[in-house]
Backbone bond lengths (Angstrom), bond angles and torsions (degrees), N, CA, C in turn:
res aa  C-N    CA-C-N  psi(-1)  N-CA   C-N-CA  omega(-1)  CA-C   N-CA-C  phi
1 X - - - 1.439 - - 1.521 108.97 -
2 X 1.307 115.03 133.80 1.461 121.18 179.38 1.530 109.81 -77.33
3 X 1.334 116.92 137.66 1.457 122.61 175.49 1.520 109.42 -105.42
4 X 1.332 116.62 136.90 1.460 122.27 -179.20 1.533 109.29 -132.67
5 X 1.332 115.71 170.66 1.462 121.13 177.92 1.522 110.04 -85.18
6 X 1.322 115.94 147.77 1.454 121.84 176.96 1.521 109.17 -106.82
7 X 1.338 115.80 133.11 1.461 122.17 176.03 1.525 108.20 -124.00
8 X 1.324 115.78 130.65 1.459 121.21 178.20 1.522 107.70 -122.45
9 X 1.317 116.31 123.39 1.469 122.34 -178.92 1.532 111.41 48.54
10 X 1.347 115.17 49.05 1.469 124.68 177.29 1.527 114.67 65.81
11 X 1.342 117.90 15.33 1.464 122.08 176.61 1.518 108.91 -116.49
12 X 1.343 116.60 122.39 1.459 120.78 177.27 1.527 108.74 -67.29
13 X 1.327 115.81 135.41 1.458 121.31 176.93 1.523 107.29 -87.88
14 X 1.319 116.79 110.25 1.463 121.86 -178.41 1.529 110.93 -74.20
15 X 1.312 115.44 152.51 1.465 123.16 177.70 1.528 111.88 53.85
16 X 1.321 115.57 43.00 1.457 121.33 -179.93 1.517 108.99 -132.92
17 X 1.332 117.00 132.81 1.457 123.03 177.45 1.527 108.15 -108.64
18 X 1.317 115.91 125.99 1.460 121.08 178.71 1.515 108.87 -115.72
19 X 1.319 116.16 115.41 1.455 121.17 177.89 1.514 110.43 -87.28
20 X 1.327 116.17 141.36 1.468 121.68 177.86 1.530 109.91 -101.15
21 X 1.313 115.69 119.66 1.462 121.13 174.42 1.517 106.45 -105.82
22 X 1.330 115.49 89.68 1.464 120.30 -174.37 1.521 113.17 -123.89
23 X 1.324 116.67 16.52 1.465 120.75 171.60 1.524 107.35 -117.13
24 X 1.324 116.51 162.42 1.464 120.10 -178.21 1.532 111.12 -56.40
25 X 1.331 117.46 -45.11 1.469 120.22 -178.61 1.528 111.64 -66.10
26 X 1.323 118.76 -46.14 1.467 121.01 -179.27 1.522 111.41 -65.34
27 X 1.338 116.97 -37.15 1.470 120.01 177.70 1.520 110.54 -67.54
28 X 1.318 117.36 -41.16 1.462 121.28 179.57 1.524 110.82 -63.81
29 X 1.322 116.94 -43.14 1.462 121.10 -178.37 1.522 111.95 -72.08
30 X 1.331 117.40 -41.35 1.459 120.49 -178.69 1.519 111.43 55.64
31 X 1.321 116.42 -127.79 1.465 121.67 179.95 1.526 113.17 -94.82
32 X 1.337 117.45 0.42 1.464 119.54 -178.63 1.526 110.88 -57.69
33 X 1.314 116.19 128.07 1.456 121.81 179.08 1.512 114.02 78.96
34 X 1.288 118.10 4.57 1.465 122.24 178.92 1.526 109.37 -109.75
35 X 1.302 114.77 146.48 1.457 118.93 170.07 1.519 106.81 -101.40
36 X 1.320 115.98 142.10 1.459 119.76 -179.66 1.523 108.89 -124.07
37 X 1.312 114.76 161.30 1.452 120.93 176.59 1.517 108.22 -140.08
38 X 1.313 116.53 -177.61 1.469 120.06 -175.31 1.521 112.58 -66.86
39 X 1.322 118.56 -11.50 1.452 121.82 -179.78 1.512 114.10 -103.82
40 X 1.356 116.78 17.55 1.464 119.78 -178.25 1.524 110.25 -140.89
41 X 1.317 115.37 142.30 1.455 122.12 172.72 1.512 109.34 -142.88
42 X 1.317 115.95 162.19 1.456 121.39 179.22 1.517 108.31 -125.14
43 X 1.327 116.71 125.76 1.456 122.65 177.62 1.520 107.75 -102.32
44 X 1.334 116.44 117.23 1.462 122.26 -179.36 1.522 107.52 -104.91
45 X 1.347 114.90 120.55 1.463 118.69 -179.85 1.517 111.41 -145.66
46 X 1.312 117.64 140.04 1.453 126.70 -8.44 1.524 110.09 -74.82
47 X 1.341 115.85 152.34 1.458 120.75 -178.77 1.526 109.15 -170.54
48 X 1.328 116.86 130.34 1.458 120.25 176.87 1.523 112.25 -123.96
49 X 1.347 116.96 -0.30 1.464 120.18 175.41 1.527 109.04 -152.16
50 X 1.328 114.62 149.23 1.468 120.26 179.82 1.524 109.07 -137.48
51 X 1.329 114.28 167.58 1.467 120.85 170.67 1.521 107.51 -135.49
52 X 1.323 115.24 159.92 1.469 119.71 178.62 1.532 110.24 -117.91
53 X 1.321 116.26 28.99 1.457 120.21 178.36 1.525 109.97 -65.92
54 X 1.301 116.12 140.53 1.456 125.59 179.66 1.527 113.17 70.05
55 X 1.317 117.85 6.73 1.467 119.62 177.91 1.520 108.44 -87.04
56 X 1.316 115.55 150.16 1.460 120.82 -177.65 1.512 113.92 -102.82
57 X 1.308 117.26 8.24 1.459 120.22 -176.59 1.532 109.60 -155.18
58 X 1.336 117.70 155.83 1.468 120.57 177.42 1.525 110.76 -78.14
59 X 1.327 115.61 158.91 1.469 121.58 178.65 1.529 109.81 -136.89
60 X 1.309 115.75 166.28 1.454 122.84 166.40 1.524 106.75 -101.60
61 X 1.325 116.81 135.34 1.464 121.84 178.52 1.522 108.29 -118.98
62 X 1.333 115.50 120.81 1.461 122.22 -177.81 1.528 107.72 -113.98
63 X 1.326 116.78 112.25 1.464 121.70 -179.11 1.526 109.50 -90.60
64 X 1.341 115.42 136.78 1.465 122.46 -172.77 1.531 109.09 -131.44
65 X 1.329 117.18 138.19 1.464 120.29 177.98 1.527 110.87 -86.04
66 X 1.332 117.05 -179.57 1.468 121.18 -176.90 1.517 113.10 -63.27
67 X 1.332 117.96 -25.39 1.468 121.85 179.27 1.529 112.23 -83.43
68 X 1.345 117.32 -3.79 1.462 120.83 -179.88 1.516 113.97 89.00
69 X 1.331 117.11 12.17 1.460 121.12 -179.94 1.527 109.89 -92.61
70 X 1.318 116.35 133.17 1.464 121.43 178.56 1.529 108.71 -69.44
71 X 1.336 115.80 124.91 1.468 121.32 -179.01 1.522 112.23 -99.46
72 X 1.322 118.02 -32.41 1.460 123.26 -179.50 1.514 109.77 -153.31
73 X 1.325 116.21 147.78 1.458 122.45 175.80 1.528 108.06 -130.23
74 X 1.318 116.57 121.59 1.457 122.43 174.99 1.525 106.68 -109.84
75 X 1.326 115.87 112.65 1.462 120.14 -179.07 1.524 110.29 -97.76
76 X 1.337 115.28 144.42 1.459 123.15 176.29 1.534 111.93 53.64
77 X 1.330 115.40 47.83 1.463 121.81 178.52 1.526 108.08 -73.97
78 X 1.300 116.37 109.88 1.461 122.06 -173.77 1.531 111.50 -75.65
79 X 1.335 116.94 162.32 1.465 120.15 176.21 1.531 111.65 -56.31
80 X 1.340 114.76 148.81 1.448 124.71 178.50 1.526 112.58 69.85
81 X 1.335 116.14 34.25 1.457 121.84 176.91 1.532 109.02 -122.05
82 X 1.332 115.54 169.56 1.461 121.59 175.86 1.518 108.75 -129.93
83 X 1.333 116.14 155.18 1.463 122.09 176.76 1.522 107.50 -149.00
84 X 1.341 115.08 148.50 1.467 118.72 179.14 1.520 110.20 -155.08
85 X 1.321 114.02 165.05 1.455 122.08 175.35 1.520 107.33 -149.47
86 X 1.318 116.62 117.16 1.466 120.75 -177.97 1.522 112.23 -61.29
87 X 1.331 117.48 -30.57 1.466 121.52 -176.74 1.533 112.82 -86.05
88 X 1.326 117.54 -5.01 1.470 120.61 -172.75 1.518 113.03 -80.10
89 X 1.327 113.89 148.66 1.465 123.08 171.71 1.525 110.16 -106.79
90 X 1.334 116.22 -29.59 1.460 120.49 -179.48 1.526 109.26 -150.98
91 X 1.319 115.58 170.50 1.462 121.04 179.07 1.522 109.72 -134.86
92 X 1.305 115.13 138.41 1.456 123.12 176.14 1.514 107.32 -103.57
93 X 1.333 116.94 117.04 1.460 121.48 178.27 1.516 108.72 -99.61
94 X 1.330 114.82 129.40 1.462 122.10 -175.20 1.517 110.79 -130.71
95 X 1.325 115.96 160.75 1.453 120.77 171.12 1.532 107.97 -58.89
96 X 1.313 116.67 139.47 1.460 120.55 179.78 1.528 110.42 -53.88
97 X 1.322 116.04 130.18 1.461 122.07 -177.89 1.511 113.78 100.19
98 X 1.322 117.02 -16.69 1.470 120.43 -177.40 1.527 113.40 -73.03
99 X 1.322 118.74 -30.41 1.469 119.52 178.49 1.536 108.97 -61.18
100 X 1.308 116.38 -44.58 1.469 119.67 178.55 1.530 110.74 -68.92
101 X 1.335 116.72 -44.17 1.470 120.71 -179.10 1.528 111.66 -59.67
102 X 1.339 116.80 -37.67 1.456 121.83 -179.68 1.533 112.44 -88.87
103 X 1.320 116.19 2.45 1.466 122.83 178.40 1.531 112.13 58.69
104 X 1.343 115.56 42.86 1.466 121.42 177.82 1.519 107.68 -91.04
105 X 1.320 115.70 127.14 1.451 120.96 179.06 1.534 108.80 -143.26
106 X 1.316 115.73 166.93 1.462 120.19 176.61 1.523 108.39 -55.53
107 X 1.339 115.31 128.94 1.459 121.60 -178.15 1.521 113.54 100.05
108 X 1.344 117.58 -16.68 1.475 120.06 176.00 1.522 108.81 -61.56
109 X 1.320 116.55 153.08 1.471 122.76 176.55 1.527 108.36 -104.39
110 X 1.331 115.39 129.02 1.458 121.33 -179.87 1.514 108.98 -122.80
111 X 1.322 115.60 138.74 1.466 119.66 173.36 1.517 108.56 -141.77
112 X 1.322 115.41 164.93 1.461 122.23 -178.48 1.487 109.26 -146.22
């Protein structure tokens, strides 16, 4: 999986690794079987809906449109739940609490 830099509202997020899940296999797997921490996120693209089935921990899901604008933020999404955004092109999956810690909200601009 390729790692890239994360930028939120034109500010680079230091000490953060962002994995790109942009193949069918990486998108299907998502975070399953991976451990995450506050310094890691996974960007799944294209993607407008996710599930947390078989996951052992909650996550934050940040949906982003093609222009890089955050359309929806689901915080503390527990295992066995679903989330979606009709306007989304991709989703950023983060450790639960990271959306708030990184000050990500609807309307924020994200790039990688």
